[in-house]
C-alpha positions in Angstrom: -19.6 2.2 12.7 -17.5 1.2 15.6 -14.1 -0.3 15.7 -12.0 -1.5 18.5 -9.3 1.3 18.9 -8.7 1.8 22.5 -5.1 1.2 22.5 -5.3 -2.4 23.7 -3.1 -5.0 21.9 -4.9 -6.8 19.0 -3.9 -8.6 15.9 -5.4 -10.2 12.7 -4.0 -11.8 9.7 -4.4 -9.0 7.0 -6.2 -9.7 3.7 -2.8 -9.7 1.8 -1.1 -12.0 -0.9 2.5 -12.8 -0.6 5.1 -13.4 -3.2 8.4 -14.7 -2.4 11.4 -13.6 -4.5 14.8 -15.0 -4.0 18.2 -15.5 -5.7 21.6 -13.9 -6.1 20.2 -11.2 -8.5 16.9 -10.7 -6.5 17.9 -7.3 -5.2 19.2 -5.9 -8.4 15.9 -7.2 -10.2 13.5 -5.8 -7.9 15.2 -2.4 -7.9 15.0 -2.3 -11.6 11.4 -3.3 -12.0 9.8 -1.4 -9.1 9.0 2.4 -8.7 10.7 2.6 -5.4 14.5 2.9 -4.7 15.5 -0.4 -3.2 19.4 -0.1 -3.4 19.5 0.9 0.3 17.0 -1.6 1.5 19.0 -3.4 4.5 18.1 -6.7 5.6 15.1 -6.4 8.1 13.8 -3.4 6.4 10.9 -2.7 4.2 9.5 -0.2 1.5 6.4 0.5 -0.1 6.3 0.5 -3.9 4.1 0.9 -7.1 4.6 -1.9 -9.7 3.8 -0.4 -13.0 3.4 -1.7 -16.4 5.9 -0.5 -19.1 3.2 2.0 -20.2 3.2 3.4 -16.7 -0.3 2.2 -15.7 -0.8 0.7 -12.1 -0.6 -3.1 -11.7 -0.3 -3.2 -7.9 0.6 -1.2 -4.7 3.1 -3.5 -2.6 5.5 -3.6 0.1 9.0 -5.1 -0.3 10.5 -6.8 2.9 14.2 -8.0 2.7 14.3 -11.0 5.1 17.9 -12.0 4.3 20.5 -10.8 1.7 18.8 -12.7 -1.1 15.5 -13.4 0.0 12.4 -10.9 -0.4 8.8 -11.0 0.0 6.2 -8.8 -1.8 3.0 -8.4 0.1 0.0 -6.8 -2.0 -3.7 -6.4 -1.8 -5.6 -9.7 -1.7 -6.1 -11.1 -5.3 -3.1 -9.3 -6.8 -0.5 -11.7 -6.2 -0.7 -13.7 -9.4 -0.9 -10.3 -11.3 2.4 -9.2 -9.7 4.1 -12.4 -10.5 2.9 -12.5 -14.1 4.1 -8.7 -14.6 7.7 -9.4 -13.0 8.2 -12.7 -14.7 8.1 -10.8 -18.0 11.5 -9.3 -17.3 13.3 -11.9 -15.4 15.2 -13.1 -18.6 18.7 -14.2 -17.6 18.6 -12.8 -13.9 19.3 -15.4 -11.3 15.8 -15.0 -9.6 13.2 -17.5 -8.5 9.7 -16.2 -7.5 6.5 -18.1 -6.3 3.3 -17.5 -4.4 3.7 -18.2 -0.7 1.5 -19.5 1.8 2.9 -17.1 4.4 0.7 -14.6 6.0 0.8 -11.0 7.0 0.1 -10.7 10.7 -0.8 -7.3 11.8 -0.4 -6.2 15.3 -2.1 -3.0 16.7 -1.7 -1.0 20.1 0.5 -1.0 23.1 3.2 -3.5 22.9 2.8 -4.4 19.4 6.4 -3.4 18.5 7.7 -5.6 21.4 6.0 -8.5 19.7 7.9 -8.0 16.5 11.2 -7.1 18.2 14.0 -9.3 16.8 11.6 -11.4 14.7 12.6 -12.0 11.1 10.1 -10.7 8.6 8.9 -7.6 10.7 7.9 -4.7 8.7 6.7 -1.2 9.0 3.3 -0.2 7.9 2.8 3.3 6.5 -0.5 3.7 8.1 -1.3 3.2 11.7 0.0 4.1 15.0 3.6 4.4 16.1 3.4 1.1 18.0 1.8 -0.9 15.1 3.8 -3.5 13.1 3.3 -6.3 10.7 5.3 -9.6 10.6 5.3 -11.7 7.3 6.0 -15.5 7.8 4.5 -18.9 8.4 1.2 -18.4 10.2 2.1 -21.5 12.5 5.3 -19.8 13.9 4.0 -16.3 14.4 3.2 -14.7 17.6 -0.4 -14.5 18.7 -0.8 -11.5 21.0 -3.8 -9.6 22.4 -7.3 -9.8 21.1 -8.1 -11.1 17.5 -9.4 -8.4 15.3 -11.9 -8.9 12.6 -11.1 -7.9 9.0 -14.0 -5.4 9.2 -12.1 -3.7 12.1 -8.8 -4.0 10.2 -10.3 -2.3 7.3 -11.9 0.4 9.2 -8.5 1.3 10.7 -6.9 1.3 7.3 -9.5 4.0 5.9 -9.3 6.0 8.9 -5.6 6.3 8.4 -6.1 7.2 4.8 -4.3 4.4 3.2 -5.7 2.9 -0.2 -6.0 -0.5 -1.7 -5.8 -1.5 -5.3 -9.1 -3.0 -6.7 -11.1 -0.8 -4.3 -9.7 2.8 -4.2 -7.3 2.5 -6.9 -8.2 0.7 -10.0 -5.8 -1.7 -11.8 -4.6 0.5 -14.9 -4.9 3.9 -13.2 -2.4 6.6 -13.8 0.0 6.6 -10.9 -0.8 10.1 -10.3 -4.3 9.0 -9.6 -3.2 7.2 -6.3 -2.1 10.1 -4.3 0.9 8.1 -2.7 3.7 8.8 -5.2 5.8 10.4 -2.5 5.4 7.2 -0.5 5.8 4.5 -3.3 8.0 5.9 -6.0 11.4 7.5 -6.2 12.1 10.5 -8.5 15.9 9.9 -8.3 16.6 6.3 -8.7 16.8 6.1 -12.5 15.2 3.8 -15.0 12.3 1.4 -14.3 9.3 0.3 -16.3 6.7 3.1 -16.4 9.1 5.8 -15.2 8.6 7.9 -18.3 4.9 8.6 -17.6 5.5 9.2 -13.9 8.3 11.7 -14.5 6.6 13.3 -17.6 3.4 14.0 -15.6 5.4 15.3 -12.6 7.7 17.5 -14.6 4.6 19.0 -16.3 2.6 19.4 -13.3 0.0 17.2 -14.9 -2.9 15.8 -12.9 -4.9 12.7 -13.5 -8.4 12.7 -14.8 -9.2 11.3 -11.3 -7.5 11.9 -7.8 -7.8 9.9 -4.9 -8.3 12.0 -1.6 -9.2 11.5 2.1 -12.2 13.2 3.5 -14.2 13.2 6.8 -16.7 10.4 6.7 -19.4 12.8 8.0 -19.2 14.9 4.7 -19.9 11.9 2.5 -22.3 9.0 2.1 -21.8 5.2 2.0 -19.3 3.4 -0.2 -20.5 3.9 -3.8 -22.4 6.9 -3.3 -21.8 10.1 -5.4 -20.4 13.2 -3.7 -22.2 16.3 -4.7 -20.8 19.8 -3.9 -22.9 22.9 -4.7 -25.1 20.9 -7.0 -22.3 19.4 -8.9 -21.2 15.8 -8.7 -17.4 15.7 -8.0 -16.7 12.1 -7.1 -17.6 8.7 -5.6 -16.9 7.1 -2.2 -14.7 4.0 -2.5 -14.0 3.2 1.2 -15.5 4.3 4.4 -14.2 4.2 8.1 -15.4 5.4 11.3 -13.8 8.8 10.8 -12.7 9.1 7.2 -13.4 8.1 3.6 -11.5 7.7 0.5 -13.0 9.4 -2.4 -12.3 9.4 -6.2 -12.5 13.1 -7.3 -12.7 14.3 -10.8 -9.9 16.6 -12.0 -10.6 20.3 -11.3 -13.5 19.6 -8.7 -14.0 22.1 -6.2 -13.9 20.3 -2.8 -13.0 21.2 0.7 -9.4 22.4 1.4 -9.3 19.8 4.1 -9.7 16.9 1.6 -6.1 15.8 1.0 -4.1 13.1 -0.8 -3.5 10.0 1.1 0.3 10.5 1.5 -0.1 13.9 3.1 -2.9 12.6 5.3 -0.9 9.7 6.4 2.1 11.9 7.2 0.0 14.1 9.5 -0.6 10.9 11.7 3.0 10.0 12.0 
């Protein structure tokens, strides 16, 4: 599998759904509903977060971008925008918050000069995965810069997997336990206080409990294609969910014996920063 990854500037509109959240209570509302601590999220900043059911099970992995004081976007994996809205609307109650699906896009830029493209642009957001120069801009497609060579969604996904970043609906299942995702250190706060689903997250963490399935990053050379079973010493230990040029994401059974170099997505992503 090949991918354009030579450092040259490239762009594509990422396969993401965008939800617009605005209103006088938008900041407080999102802080109360998401697993991430958003109290210190400044205008022009972004943060990744899990959205959980009150039971603690995963609804979506998303990114919060604060465009202005009372306007936020939530961008999430393609096909999950409506589920995000349905879950959040259950708890709006009397909060002064309006929410709708947006036709804005997430335009991703890779390579040398990518950050220059996003410099000073409203809606510019950091991506946890990718190179130090890479950046996303969330906004109206007609007004966003086009810079460099257009990248295919296939190449985009290969880069995502090689950076060890999971998607919900592919590597993470809707309804998974948060501990399955391998990204709690990135997408959840253990000091913010109450939010729906917190009890399960905190209980499993305090007890050192592991989920029945754990997502890990493995060298692509050591596993098969997407959907193939991974066998170690004659024992099936997991299944490949995504495969890039150099890395793969594998859902591994609890207690399975795998290589010490197979690591959680958050730890692998940190090694690339």
